[in-house]
Structures are given as C-alpha cells and as structure tokens.
C-alpha positions in Angstrom: 150.5 -28.1 87.5 148.8 -24.9 88.6 146.7 -23.2 85.9 148.7 -20.1 86.6 152.0 -21.3 85.4 154.1 -18.2 86.3 153.6 -14.7 87.4 156.2 -12.0 87.5 155.1 -8.4 88.0 152.5 -7.6 85.3 153.1 -10.7 83.2 151.8 -14.2 83.7 150.9 -17.3 81.8 147.6 -19.3 82.0 147.2 -23.0 81.4 144.1 -23.2 79.2 144.1 -27.0 78.8 145.6 -29.6 76.4 149.1 -28.5 77.5 148.5 -25.1 76.0 149.2 -21.8 77.7 148.6 -18.2 76.8 150.5 -15.1 77.9 148.6 -12.5 79.9 149.7 -8.9 80.6 148.3 -6.5 83.3 148.2 -2.8 82.9 147.4 -0.5 85.8 146.7 3.2 85.2 144.6 6.2 85.5 143.5 8.2 88.6 141.9 5.2 90.2 144.8 2.8 89.5 142.5 0.6 87.3 143.6 -2.8 86.0 143.3 -3.8 82.3 144.0 -7.4 81.3 145.4 -8.4 77.9 145.1 -12.1 77.0 147.0 -13.4 74.0 144.2 -15.8 73.2 144.3 -18.6 70.6 142.3 -16.7 68.0 143.6 -13.2 68.7 144.4 -10.9 71.6 141.5 -10.0 74.0 141.5 -6.9 76.3 139.4 -6.8 79.4 138.7 -3.1 80.2 140.5 0.0 78.9 141.7 2.4 81.6 143.3 5.7 80.8 146.7 5.3 79.1 146.4 1.7 78.1 146.6 2.3 74.3 150.1 3.6 74.5 151.1 0.6 76.6 149.6 -1.9 74.2 151.4 -0.2 71.3 154.7 -0.5 73.2 153.9 -4.2 73.8 153.4 -4.7 70.0 150.1 -6.5 70.4 147.1 -6.1 68.0 143.8 -6.2 69.9 141.1 -8.3 68.3 138.4 -7.9 70.9 137.7 -5.5 73.8 135.4 -6.7 76.6 134.1 -4.5 79.4 133.5 -5.8 82.9 131.3 -2.7 83.5 131.3 0.8 82.3 132.4 3.1 85.1 134.6 5.8 83.7 137.9 4.6 85.1 137.4 1.3 83.1 136.4 2.9 79.8 138.3 6.1 79.4 140.4 4.6 76.6 137.7 2.4 75.1 137.0 4.6 72.1 140.6 5.1 71.2 141.5 1.4 71.6 138.6 0.4 69.4 139.3 3.0 66.8 143.1 2.2 66.7 142.7 -1.5 66.3 139.3 -1.5 64.6 138.2 -4.1 67.2 134.6 -4.8 68.4 133.4 -3.9 71.9 131.4 -6.4 74.0 129.6 -5.4 77.2 126.5 -6.2 79.2 124.7 -3.0 78.3 124.9 -0.2 75.7 127.0 2.9 76.4 125.2 5.3 78.7 126.5 8.3 80.7 124.6 7.0 83.8 126.8 3.8 83.6 130.0 5.7 83.1 129.0 8.0 86.0 129.5 11.1 83.8 125.9 12.2 84.5 126.4 11.8 88.2 129.5 14.1 88.4 127.8 16.6 86.1 124.6 16.7 88.2 126.5 16.9 91.4 128.8 19.7 90.2 131.8 17.6 90.9 135.0 17.2 88.8 134.3 17.0 85.0 134.5 13.4 83.7 134.6 13.2 79.9 134.4 9.7 78.3 134.6 9.7 74.5 131.5 7.9 73.4 131.8 4.5 71.9 129.5 1.9 70.3 128.9 -1.5 71.9 129.0 -4.0 69.0 127.6 -6.9 71.0 125.5 -6.9 74.2 126.4 -10.1 76.0 124.2 -11.9 78.5 124.8 -14.1 81.5 125.5 -17.6 80.3 123.4 -20.5 81.6 125.1 -23.3 83.7 125.7 -25.5 80.6 126.6 -22.6 78.3 129.8 -20.9 77.5 130.7 -17.7 75.6 133.3 -18.3 72.9 135.9 -15.5 73.3 138.7 -15.7 70.8 138.7 -19.5 71.0 138.3 -19.6 74.8 135.1 -20.9 76.4 134.1 -18.5 79.1 131.2 -18.6 81.7 129.7 -15.1 82.2 128.0 -14.1 85.5 126.0 -11.0 86.0 126.7 -9.6 89.5 125.2 -6.2 89.9 125.4 -4.1 93.1 128.5 -2.1 92.3 127.2 -1.2 88.9 124.0 -2.5 87.2 126.1 -3.9 84.3 128.8 -5.7 86.2 129.8 -9.0 84.8 132.5 -11.6 85.7 134.3 -13.9 83.3 135.3 -17.4 84.4 137.8 -19.4 82.4 137.2 -22.8 83.8 140.2 -24.5 82.2 142.6 -21.9 83.5 140.7 -21.6 86.9 140.7 -17.8 86.8 138.0 -15.2 87.1 138.2 -11.7 85.7 135.9 -10.0 88.1 136.0 -6.3 87.4 134.9 -4.4 90.6 132.8 -7.1 92.1 135.3 -8.8 94.4 138.6 -7.6 95.7 141.3 -8.9 98.0 139.6 -8.4 101.4 136.9 -6.1 100.0 134.1 -5.7 97.5 133.0 -3.0 95.0 131.7 0.2 96.5 128.0 0.6 96.4 127.5 4.3 97.2 127.0 5.2 93.5 123.5 5.4 91.9 121.9 2.0 91.6 124.5 0.6 94.1 123.2 -2.1 96.4 125.4 -3.8 98.9 122.9 -6.6 99.7 122.5 -7.3 96.0 126.3 -7.4 95.5 127.0 -9.7 98.4 124.1 -12.0 97.5 125.5 -12.2 93.9 129.0 -13.0 95.1 127.8 -15.7 97.5 125.5 -17.4 94.9 127.5 -17.0 91.7 131.2 -16.5 92.6 131.8 -18.4 95.8 130.5 -21.7 94.4 133.7 -21.7 92.3 136.6 -23.9 93.6 138.7 -22.4 96.3 141.9 -22.4 94.2 140.3 -20.2 91.5 142.3 -17.0 91.1 140.4 -13.7 90.9 141.9 -10.9 88.9 140.0 -7.7 90.0 139.6 -4.3 88.5 141.8 -2.7 91.2 144.6 -4.1 93.4 146.3 -7.5 93.5 144.8 -10.9 92.6 143.3 -13.1 95.2 141.6 -16.5 95.4 138.1 -17.7 96.1 139.2 -19.7 99.1 141.0 -16.8 100.7 138.0 -14.5 100.3 135.6 -17.0 101.7 137.7 -17.2 104.8 138.9 -13.7 105.2 136.8 -11.1 103.4 135.1 -9.0 106.2 132.3 -8.0 103.8 131.3 -11.6 103.1 131.6 -13.2 106.5 128.8 -15.6 107.2 126.1 -14.2 109.5 
C-alpha cells in the first residue's frame, strides 16, 4: 500500500507504519499562497509553518496544536506564528532564533519597499540537522532533519521515512526550486544541497513544498530544469 493512502483536495492520510495512519490537512493562504501542513500525529497535532490566516482555519477544523515547526522564517511562512503559539500555548521549533533578517522585514525596510510586519515570537527549541543514524522525535514520529540553505540560511527539510514524505519548505518545488535573489541566497549552495541531501531519497518519496502542489523525488530528478545533470 502506498504510504499516502488517500488525498482529496487539502486532506490526505499518511501511513506511518504498523498499520497506523494519521490525517493531514493543508492550508494555503496569504499574499504568496503559502502552504501550512497540519499533521494529527500520535502524540498531538503538529503544524509545519504558519502563513497568514491559518489560525482561523485551524479553529474551524477544531484541532489543538501541540507543536509548531518552521521550515524557515521568511515572512510568508511566519506571519501567524505568534498568534498560533499564543492561542494554543504551543512551543515553536526552528533552525535559528527569530531575526528580522530571516523574516526579510529588514530587507523591505532598508529597500523602502512595502511594509512587512511580523509579530515577534520566541523560538523554544533550536533544532539541528540530524546525523544519518539519528531521528528527531516529533510528537511520536521519528523524523530526519536536513539543513539545505541557499533559499534561506535557516531552511530545513523534514523526512518521515515510514510515510515516505518530505516536508521541504521552499527548497524544492514541482519543476522549480526556491528563489535565491534574497540576501544570503545562493543557487549553487541550494542545488548542491538538494543533490546531496534530498535526491538520495527514494524516487517514490512525496515532497510537500511551501508553495504549489506536491511532487516526487523521482519526477524532479528527471524533469526539474534547475537540477538537470551537467
């Protein structure tokens, strides 16, 4: 049976092993149409990223969030972080502490562009890349964490081996990769990280990105123009 047991619109189920499955919900919102993923994990609901408007959606879904994890801290992924954390009194995990350079607030301010205001929040646990034989316990789910900078210095991907899914933030998209024209962006670093840390995963691993539809490792290896072998 496929690890992704079913998928209809913004709701799907993941097979996490031992004949157990968890429900997952996808929210897309904000000016950048950013995806947030809610997993009803064995030890409490986990939210990956918090784009604008997601709190109201979670409340309508009648889910209590136990943990909020950030794939990176660009503003469109964190506009609702403070309000989600405050509403559910849930901890926030990320690769780095909150900083306006990571949210890009300082960039827009210095450039005289549109005002971006992210309500400050406190990172409760700074998480690191896991070694090959290590896993991060996330609400009862063992997850491998890969640090893949290039789009943002703090970009991390979360691989659920049993379910064969990767929550990749803005690292890898269907037929594309994260933009690298922001401060600290580096296309060579991003592509190298994808090839060395993401593409070794099995071809049938499903990638759930920060924007747009899901894809698979195998499809991107064969079709992504940014990652074509030289």
